[in-house]
DRENKEPA-86448 format. One line per field, with one value per residue (C-alpha): x negated, y negated, z. Coordinates in Angstrom, 2 decimals. Layout:
// DRENKEPA-86448
px [X  ...]
py [Y  ...]
pz [Z  ...]
This chain:
// DRENKEPA-86448
px [2.18  1.61  0.46  -2.71  -5.65  -7.28  -10.40  -8.44  -6.37  -9.46  -11.02  -7.83  -7.72  -11.44  -11.14  -8.16  -10.07  -13.17  -11.27  -8.55  -9.31  -6.98  -3.82  -4.55  -5.34  -2.02  -0.28  -2.07  -0.77  2.75  2.44  1.21  4.17  6.83  10.08  11.51  14.43  16.83  15.93  16.58  19.97  21.11  20.08  21.83  24.98  24.93  24.36  27.17  29.49  28.44  29.08  32.79  33.18  33.27  31.93  32.50  30.52  27.74  27.57  27.45  24.58  22.68  23.08  21.92  18.93  17.92  17.87  16.20  13.56  13.60  10.45  11.59  11.78  14.98  16.84  16.56  18.17  21.25  21.35  21.07  24.04  26.00  25.32  26.09  29.48  30.39  29.10  32.48  31.93  28.15  27.02  24.36  21.79  21.95  21.68  18.88  16.80  17.28  16.31  13.28  12.10  12.57  11.77  9.43  11.67  13.42  16.94  16.29  17.17  20.35  21.55  20.71  22.48  25.59  25.70  25.11  27.70  30.22  29.46  29.88  33.18  34.62  33.35  30.57  28.09  26.42  25.12  23.93  22.03  20.63  19.40  17.74  16.07  14.92  13.35  11.97  13.79  15.68  18.03  18.29  21.59  24.15  27.25  25.26  23.85  27.37  28.77  26.04  26.57  30.34  29.81  27.57  30.15  32.83  30.76  30.51  28.88  25.09  23.42  20.95  20.96  18.13  20.14  23.17  21.10  19.53  22.97  24.09  20.95  21.47  25.06  24.03  21.52  24.34  26.65  24.12  24.14  25.48  28.25  31.18  30.03  31.15  34.40  32.39  31.08  34.51  34.61  31.08  31.92  35.12  33.16  30.47  33.04  34.44  30.96  31.36  29.59  28.73  27.20  27.84  24.23  24.44  27.77  26.29  23.29  25.58  27.73  24.68  23.56  27.00  27.32  23.93  24.63  27.95  30.10  32.77  35.47  33.20  31.97  35.58  36.31  33.26  34.55  36.75  33.64  32.66  33.72  35.45  32.28  30.57  33.64  33.29  29.79  30.97  33.49  30.76  28.55  31.39  32.02  28.30  28.09  31.07  30.08  26.76  27.70  30.84  29.10  26.25  28.68  30.45  27.12  26.63  29.15  27.57  25.68  21.97  21.11  18.88  21.97  22.91  19.41  19.15  22.41  21.60  18.18  19.76  22.40  19.87  17.67  20.66  21.86  18.35  18.26  21.49  21.28  18.08  19.36  22.37  20.18  17.79  20.70  21.96  18.45  18.02  21.06  20.44  16.71  17.19  20.26  18.52  15.25  13.41  10.17  7.38  7.55  11.30  11.18  8.24  10.10  13.15  11.12  9.12  12.27  13.75  10.49  10.07  13.48  13.09  9.99  11.81  14.25  11.14  12.03  8.90  9.45  8.72  5.00  5.20  7.41  4.95  2.04  3.82  4.28  2.20  -0.86  0.59  3.49  1.35  1.10  0.16  3.78  3.99  0.73  1.89  5.10  3.26  1.17  4.30  6.03  2.86  2.48  6.17  5.61  2.20  0.34  -2.65  -5.00  -2.47  -2.35  -6.09  -5.72  -3.05  -5.10  -8.13  -6.04  -4.99  -6.72  -9.72  -7.90  -5.22  -7.68  -9.39  -6.10  -5.66  -2.64  -4.42  -7.65  -5.62  -3.83  -7.11  -8.36  -5.09  -5.28  -8.93  -8.11  -5.24  -7.62  -10.12  -12.81  -15.39  -15.43  -12.01  -13.92  -15.60  -12.31  -10.55  -13.59  -13.48  -10.17  -10.15  -11.67  -8.75  -6.03  -3.24  -0.78  -3.06  -6.15  -4.50  -3.32  -6.82  -8.30  -5.70  -6.60  -10.25  -9.27  -10.98  -9.89  -7.73  -9.78  -8.68  -11.14  -9.27  -10.54  -10.37  -9.34  -10.93  -9.18  -11.17  -10.11  -11.32  -9.54  -6.39  -6.42  -6.59  -3.67  -1.60  -2.03  -0.21  3.38  4.57  3.45  5.08  8.28  8.09  7.50  10.39  12.75  11.64  12.26  15.81  16.66  16.73  14.67  15.13  14.17  11.28  9.88  10.24  8.38  5.70  5.00  4.81  2.49  0.35  -0.03  -2.02  -4.69  -7.76  -8.23  -10.53  -7.63  -5.06  -5.85  -6.01  -2.52  -1.50  -2.79  -0.70  2.39  1.59  1.19  4.67  6.14  6.84  5.69  7.00  4.95  1.87  2.34  2.77  0.07  -2.50  -1.56  -2.05  -5.45  -6.44  -6.87  -5.45  -7.35  -5.83  -3.60  -2.68  -1.09  0.15  1.87  3.02  5.00  7.86  11.18  9.36  11.71  14.78  13.08  11.71  15.00  17.14  14.56  14.65  18.46  18.67  15.57  13.74  10.02  9.51  6.51  8.79  11.41  8.73  7.30  10.68  11.50  8.15  8.73  12.30  12.02  8.39  9.94  12.05  15.24  17.33  16.17  18.85  18.38  19.91  22.50  23.47  21.45  20.71  18.36  15.31  16.41  18.21  21.58  24.39  27.47  29.70  27.15  26.79  30.56  30.96  28.13  29.65  33.02  31.51  29.27  31.64  29.16  30.14  30.74  31.05  30.94  28.32  26.35  25.73  23.27  20.89  20.71  17.68  19.15  22.40  20.53  18.18  21.03  23.07  20.03  18.75  22.15  22.24  18.72  19.64  22.49  20.21  17.58  20.16  21.57  18.15  16.61  14.31  12.30  11.37  10.35  14.00  15.27  13.30  14.36  18.01  17.69  16.39  18.31  21.37  22.22  23.93  20.89  18.60  20.95  20.83  17.05  16.90  18.96  17.22  17.54  14.29  11.90  10.92  12.84  9.62  8.16  5.50  6.54  3.87  4.89  8.56  7.82  5.59  8.23  11.18  12.94  13.47  10.19  11.27  11.92  8.78  6.74  8.96  8.62  4.78  4.87  7.16  5.02  1.75  3.15  4.43  0.93  -0.56  2.08  0.97  -2.42  -0.78  1.12  -2.09  -1.08  -2.75  -1.54  1.20  3.64  1.94  0.94  4.53  6.41  4.07  1.01  2.94  -0.03  -1.85  -4.67  -6.96  -5.78  -5.41  -8.60  -7.10  -8.33  -11.86  -13.48  -15.05  -16.97  -17.04]
py [-7.58  -4.09  -5.33  -6.86  -4.63  -4.99  -6.54  -9.11  -9.98  -10.32  -12.65  -14.71  -15.06  -15.87  -18.57  -20.10  -20.15  -21.70  -24.29  -25.39  -23.94  -21.97  -23.70  -22.75  -19.21  -19.02  -20.16  -17.40  -14.83  -16.24  -16.03  -12.44  -11.34  -13.63  -12.06  -12.82  -15.23  -13.23  -10.03  -11.75  -13.08  -9.68  -7.96  -10.51  -10.28  -6.49  -6.62  -9.17  -6.84  -3.91  -5.90  -6.26  -2.71  -3.76  -0.53  -1.66  -4.86  -2.88  -0.43  -3.29  -4.91  -1.60  -1.36  -4.97  -4.46  -1.29  -3.28  -6.39  -4.82  -1.01  -0.79  -3.10  -1.40  -3.37  -1.05  1.81  -0.33  -0.96  2.73  3.57  1.39  2.93  6.44  5.44  4.07  7.12  10.04  11.73  12.19  12.60  16.16  17.69  17.94  14.23  13.23  15.67  14.49  10.83  11.41  13.46  10.71  8.01  9.94  7.23  4.27  2.27  3.37  7.12  8.03  5.91  7.42  10.96  10.57  9.12  11.93  14.77  13.40  13.25  16.85  17.93  16.09  17.85  21.20  21.77  22.93  25.28  22.35  20.58  23.66  24.28  20.69  20.72  24.07  22.94  19.75  21.49  19.04  19.19  16.43  14.27  12.77  13.70  14.05  16.30  18.38  18.78  19.75  22.35  23.76  23.86  25.74  28.27  29.04  29.61  32.17  35.83  36.28  36.15  39.50  39.04  37.75  35.36  33.61  33.46  31.90  29.43  28.29  27.83  25.78  23.64  22.84  22.14  19.55  17.89  17.92  16.78  13.03  10.09  9.18  10.72  12.61  12.45  14.23  16.52  18.17  19.32  22.79  23.56  22.39  24.45  27.62  26.75  26.46  29.87  31.24  30.07  26.76  24.37  25.74  23.63  22.44  21.28  19.56  17.84  16.67  15.06  13.57  11.88  10.62  9.12  7.62  5.95  4.53  3.09  5.42  5.81  7.22  10.00  10.66  11.03  13.47  15.59  16.24  19.02  21.15  20.89  22.96  21.32  20.64  19.04  16.93  15.40  14.31  13.18  10.85  9.52  8.81  6.98  4.84  4.10  3.17  0.78  -0.73  0.19  -1.86  0.23  3.48  2.80  1.84  5.20  7.03  6.45  9.25  11.78  14.83  14.81  16.67  16.23  15.35  12.61  11.19  11.13  9.21  6.81  6.08  5.34  3.08  1.17  0.50  -0.68  -2.97  -4.34  -5.61  -7.55  -8.44  -7.53  -8.79  -6.46  -3.60  -4.28  -4.22  -0.88  0.55  -0.46  1.70  4.60  4.96  6.53  8.64  10.73  12.64  10.67  11.77  9.20  8.98  8.29  5.76  4.00  3.67  2.18  -0.27  -1.27  -2.14  -4.15  -6.05  -6.61  -8.20  -10.18  -11.56  -12.18  -14.28  -16.16  -15.50  -16.28  -13.25  -11.02  -11.52  -9.77  -7.01  -6.39  -6.30  -3.55  -1.31  1.87  1.43  3.80  1.38  -1.75  -1.67  -4.56  -5.75  -6.05  -8.00  -10.33  -11.10  -11.57  -14.19  -15.85  -16.08  -17.54  -20.18  -21.10  -21.92  -23.52  -20.72  -20.84  -18.69  -15.88  -16.48  -15.83  -12.77  -11.33  -11.87  -10.23  -7.12  -6.74  -4.29  -5.79  -5.77  -8.05  -10.35  -11.13  -11.80  -15.44  -15.77  -14.81  -16.56  -19.76  -19.13  -18.41  -21.79  -23.41  -21.93  -22.94  -26.47  -26.72  -25.62  -28.29  -25.80  -26.81  -23.36  -24.23  -25.79  -22.46  -20.58  -23.02  -23.04  -19.27  -19.55  -23.12  -22.07  -19.75  -20.89  -19.68  -21.32  -20.70  -21.73  -24.96  -25.66  -25.03  -27.48  -30.04  -29.53  -30.18  -33.22  -31.58  -31.30  -28.26  -25.50  -24.43  -22.74  -22.15  -19.48  -20.29  -17.31  -17.10  -15.20  -12.36  -12.15  -8.57  -7.22  -9.17  -7.93  -4.37  -5.01  -6.78  -3.81  -1.52  -0.77  -0.60  -4.17  -5.28  -3.65  -5.33  -8.73  -8.26  -7.31  -10.35  -12.67  -11.40  -11.63  -7.92  -8.69  -5.52  -3.33  -5.67  -5.50  -1.72  -1.39  -3.88  -2.08  1.32  -0.06  -1.78  1.40  2.95  0.25  -0.30  -3.15  -4.96  -5.53  -6.60  -10.26  -10.40  -8.90  -11.59  -14.26  -12.73  -12.86  -16.45  -17.41  -15.98  -17.97  -14.70  -16.12  -13.53  -10.83  -13.05  -13.58  -9.90  -8.70  -11.08  -9.96  -6.33  -7.28  -9.05  -12.36  -14.43  -17.61  -17.85  -20.62  -22.12  -18.83  -17.68  -21.01  -22.25  -25.45  -23.65  -25.51  -28.68  -31.09  -29.69  -29.40  -32.93  -34.38  -32.65  -33.32  -37.03  -37.00  -35.40  -37.04  -33.75  -33.11  -31.10  -29.34  -27.99  -26.93  -25.16  -23.54  -22.21  -21.01  -19.23  -17.52  -16.57  -15.08  -15.26  -17.27  -14.33  -15.95  -12.78  -11.80  -10.23  -9.35  -6.30  -8.60  -10.22  -13.46  -14.41  -16.32  -18.51  -19.94  -16.76  -18.36  -16.33  -16.58  -17.88  -20.57  -21.59  -21.73  -23.93  -26.25  -26.58  -27.47  -29.97  -31.65  -31.49  -29.35  -26.87  -23.31  -20.58  -17.58  -15.42  -14.65  -18.37  -18.20  -16.39  -19.53  -21.47  -24.94  -24.00  -22.26  -25.18  -27.71  -25.84  -24.88  -28.46  -29.71  -27.01  -27.89  -31.56  -30.72  -28.58  -31.32  -33.82  -31.43  -30.57  -34.02  -33.58  -30.99  -28.38  -25.77  -25.82  -26.17  -23.15  -21.10  -22.01  -21.13  -17.69  -16.80  -19.05  -22.38  -20.93  -18.82  -21.85  -23.88  -21.07  -21.02  -24.77  -24.43  -21.50  -22.03  -20.39  -22.84  -26.51  -28.94  -30.43  -27.18  -27.94  -27.11  -24.46  -22.72  -22.90  -21.18  -18.55  -17.63  -17.17  -13.92  -12.65  -11.25  -11.94  -15.62  -15.89  -14.90  -16.65  -20.20  -20.17  -18.67  -21.43  -24.17  -22.65  -22.28  -25.84  -26.97  -25.19  -26.82  -30.19  -29.34  -28.28  -31.59  -33.54  -34.82  -35.11  -32.46  -33.92  -31.04  -29.47  -32.82  -34.01  -30.87  -28.79  -30.59  -33.72  -35.33  -38.56  -37.89  -39.79  -40.46  -37.25  -36.11  -33.95  -30.57  -29.25  -25.91  -24.90  -21.64  -19.63]
pz [-25.92  -27.25  -30.65  -29.13  -28.27  -24.86  -26.43  -28.41  -25.37  -23.18  -25.74  -25.91  -22.10  -21.89  -24.55  -22.78  -19.50  -21.10  -23.08  -20.71  -17.32  -15.06  -16.28  -19.89  -18.82  -16.94  -20.11  -22.01  -19.50  -19.88  -23.65  -23.51  -21.39  -22.85  -23.98  -27.37  -26.66  -28.81  -26.96  -23.67  -24.83  -26.09  -22.86  -20.67  -22.78  -22.45  -18.71  -18.29  -20.21  -18.01  -14.84  -15.73  -17.05  -20.71  -22.19  -25.78  -25.19  -23.53  -26.44  -28.94  -27.05  -27.07  -30.83  -31.34  -29.06  -30.92  -34.13  -32.63  -30.36  -30.43  -28.28  -25.48  -22.06  -21.44  -23.79  -21.31  -18.59  -20.73  -21.59  -17.87  -17.07  -19.94  -18.62  -15.03  -16.00  -18.07  -16.00  -16.39  -20.14  -20.49  -21.18  -18.96  -21.75  -22.57  -18.92  -18.16  -21.14  -20.25  -16.62  -17.63  -19.98  -17.34  -14.18  -12.89  -13.71  -11.02  -11.94  -12.16  -8.57  -8.64  -11.89  -10.86  -7.51  -9.17  -11.73  -9.26  -6.84  -9.67  -10.62  -7.00  -6.64  -9.68  -8.44  -10.96  -8.34  -10.81  -12.87  -9.71  -8.57  -12.06  -12.34  -8.91  -9.61  -13.05  -11.69  -8.60  -6.35  -3.11  -2.06  1.04  -0.12  2.55  0.32  -2.02  0.81  2.17  -1.22  -1.69  1.79  1.27  -1.98  -0.27  2.41  -0.24  -2.12  -1.04  2.38  2.41  1.98  4.77  8.33  7.49  4.82  7.10  9.90  7.49  6.37  9.98  10.67  7.56  8.53  12.12  10.87  8.92  11.93  14.51  13.76  15.81  13.34  11.52  8.45  4.82  3.87  1.57  4.73  5.97  4.30  5.54  9.04  9.09  8.16  10.71  13.47  12.54  13.25  16.85  16.41  17.84  20.98  24.04  24.13  20.49  21.15  24.20  22.19  19.62  22.36  23.88  20.46  19.78  23.26  23.23  19.77  20.97  18.84  21.53  19.28  18.05  21.59  22.78  19.96  20.82  24.36  22.90  22.41  26.08  29.06  32.02  34.09  31.11  30.36  33.80  32.87  29.46  31.12  33.39  30.37  28.62  31.70  32.03  28.36  28.61  31.96  33.57  36.65  37.25  36.41  38.82  41.58  41.14  41.00  44.73  45.32  42.97  44.20  43.44  40.23  37.20  35.15  37.62  37.72  33.92  33.61  36.45  34.97  31.58  33.17  35.26  32.26  30.21  33.00  33.64  30.06  30.64  34.33  36.12  39.49  39.50  38.35  41.22  43.67  42.40  42.44  46.07  46.93  44.58  45.16  48.56  47.68  45.02  44.84  42.16  40.60  40.68  36.88  36.75  39.59  37.96  34.66  36.36  38.41  35.36  33.39  36.26  36.77  33.04  32.58  35.79  34.11  30.82  32.86  34.12  37.76  39.73  41.95  39.00  39.57  42.94  41.53  38.69  41.14  43.11  40.08  39.83  37.64  35.02  34.45  33.99  30.22  27.86  27.64  31.42  31.65  28.87  30.72  34.00  32.19  30.76  34.14  35.62  32.88  33.16  36.83  36.44  38.20  35.87  37.93  37.56  33.82  33.72  35.96  33.67  30.52  32.12  32.84  29.21  26.86  25.06  21.71  23.20  24.95  21.65  19.86  18.84  21.14  24.35  23.49  23.18  26.47  28.21  27.03  28.07  31.57  32.00  30.87  33.34  36.09  35.04  34.13  31.51  29.87  28.42  25.53  24.77  24.96  22.64  20.37  19.99  18.13  16.79  13.46  12.74  10.32  12.61  14.96  17.93  16.01  14.91  18.49  19.82  17.31  18.35  22.00  21.10  18.95  16.00  12.37  11.73  10.12  6.67  4.33  1.06  -1.28  -4.98  -7.04  -10.46  -13.24  -14.74  -18.41  -18.88  -15.80  -16.59  -20.18  -18.89  -16.54  -19.18  -21.51  -19.07  -20.21  -16.60  -15.94  -19.19  -17.98  -14.56  -16.16  -18.59  -15.77  -13.79  -16.71  -17.27  -13.57  -12.65  -9.59  -7.54  -10.47  -11.28  -7.73  -7.57  -10.86  -9.82  -6.54  -8.22  -10.89  -8.27  -6.22  -9.07  -9.08  -6.96  -4.52  -6.93  -9.32  -6.73  -6.67  -10.47  -10.43  -7.95  -10.34  -13.12  -10.88  -9.93  -13.61  -14.27  -11.38  -9.58  -6.28  -3.84  -5.64  -5.57  -1.83  -0.96  -3.35  -1.88  1.62  0.57  -0.86  2.35  0.50  3.34  2.39  -1.08  0.23  -3.12  -4.21  -0.80  -0.11  -3.51  -3.94  -5.60  -6.11  -5.13  -6.82  -5.06  -1.68  -1.72  -2.98  -0.35  2.37  1.57  1.49  4.94  6.48  6.82  6.62  3.40  4.94  7.67  5.14  3.12  6.25  7.28  3.76  3.49  6.84  5.99  2.51  1.32  -1.57  -2.75  -4.13  -3.92  -0.43  1.75  5.41  7.14  8.76  5.45  5.32  1.73  -0.49  -0.02  3.33  4.39  5.04  6.52  4.28  7.08  7.93  4.28  3.81  6.90  5.78  2.31  3.82  6.26  3.71  0.74  -1.21  -3.93  -2.76  -5.36  -3.04  -1.41  -4.56  -5.15  -2.24  -4.58  -6.70  -5.38  -5.81  -4.08  -1.28  -0.69  -0.79  1.81  3.88  4.04  5.18  7.86  9.02  9.19  11.57  13.74  13.71  14.96  17.57  19.00  19.13  16.12  18.08  15.50  18.02  19.07  15.50  14.25  17.27  16.66  12.98  13.91  17.07  16.94  18.51  21.58  22.44  22.30  24.48  27.05  26.89  27.38  30.56  32.22  35.95  37.01  35.34  35.54  33.31  31.94  30.63  27.96  24.40  23.85  27.07  26.09  22.78  24.39  27.00  24.63  25.57  22.00  20.67  17.09  17.82  19.94  16.88  14.35  15.70  15.63  12.15  10.84  12.40  11.18  7.66  7.79  8.76  5.75  3.58  4.94  3.44  0.18  0.06  0.66  4.10  7.47  9.90  12.10  12.66  15.69  17.15  17.02  18.01  20.21  21.56  22.58  24.31  23.53  21.12  18.77  15.23  13.22  11.59  8.87  7.69  7.40  6.80  10.10  9.79  13.04]
């Protein structure tokens, strides 16, 4: 890339666009960013050697890469890995120079943290301090902070009271967390305790943090720092944390105090989230035994009413109506509306929507439900309410169009490459680096580099950057970049038909609708093949390892371990088989299938058997009244994305008609661009 000037590159891209259209221009982008195959092979061989600790193989790859492509940014990544694996032998000058040269590269923080931790562990605090002072940095890394604090307490006593107090405060901030701290903190904590710390109020603060986070072992340990009266309250907190029902029963015998009321309020709110009826019973007894402020009583009653509503108990409407005005927030009004729709009380649905803030009333969701309520009441203005949202390419817009028996509104925006802007972008070494990392499979580093590079550019270049990512087949970056640019109607790039052959083959094998598989995949990972959730779900379809292993065993599919879920074909094969089982278990109802995929099969079975609601609850109401907010938003997102994929696949929209609307309607009329 670097051997072409911006003008030459712009001319090359313009000629490709003029001669062969967008496809030819995409090929020109690919050519401009293409890695030399030999460079790619050497890098991958070096990285493979590094991954198994083969330092000789890594060093040999570095030498070959220097000879083959001395200017490639990939060389620095092999050198980074070499330095990371040999921090015990690298001299400070070499490491400092390398970090200074690559300060803004994706690996710099990782390498620096590894090196400084190693120095601290071997007691070379002077080099750590010198490096931080030289670079003008502080550190938020806990082991390093602890090592530095421990070093300070082992040096001669501070000369001034201010420095002494600052050290006490620094160690207190390390100690005051709701978890056990790193072993490197022990010397600092020992010194701190010799200074008479912690105070009882600080110890109590940490006890509460640990208790409320469920760290019972730590909370039990912290009791040693409390006096006898506070230990009594500590035991009460531990009982309340383990069993709010038991704790609240015992609370009837407590004397009235602010401490008692604080704990009772916490216990009632915790119990309300699990069992609103029991919480209401305890509140009925405790309300008159203690002197509650209006604010505290209102908060308790709000939580009980809210979770009574989440359970869809019809009595929640009355309880919500009795709440003080200050406690009737948008969440409460939304759940009042949901309880009302679950029980067919459509006038109350309208009442609830009218009480919401204006910003909520004009949201697609509540505009749809206003139309739905008016239609149920036989009012002609339902058409206007549906019409106000039916031109929107969202779940609620699509549903509204279906209710009006109109084509679904989709107004795609065609993105045109700008050769001059793209040439300018392609001439940026940081983009070249991101593209190279993507092509050799270093996806985390590639994304980090892409996002940093993108942050330096104006909005006018964002969608050209997205087109570059799309041309490279880097679809998750195209999706996120277009969202950042507000280009929501660039459907071809935001909903690409990636991995089409595998998805259609496995969908046919398992009798799945590929549009639904695509919609779910797009919602799960935004087409990021190495996506990993906080709970450990992996890959395009975000499979949990235990689920994937069980599916592989049941279906006789290959299973090569957790990391195989990052392989798109493996992930799609296992995910499709899992979806087929869910589809069979839930009667081919994809509202239920998507909910089960997100929240678990047992949760959906519970929701299908809720005792407070009619058995024939309409599908749209069932989705809207799901108790998990994440699932309540997830199912509409999957179905809306699947509908857009129907458009991408050149099909008439059937997903919502089949799985949500479920009412007789004229033959489908397809998609059209309806301008509001």
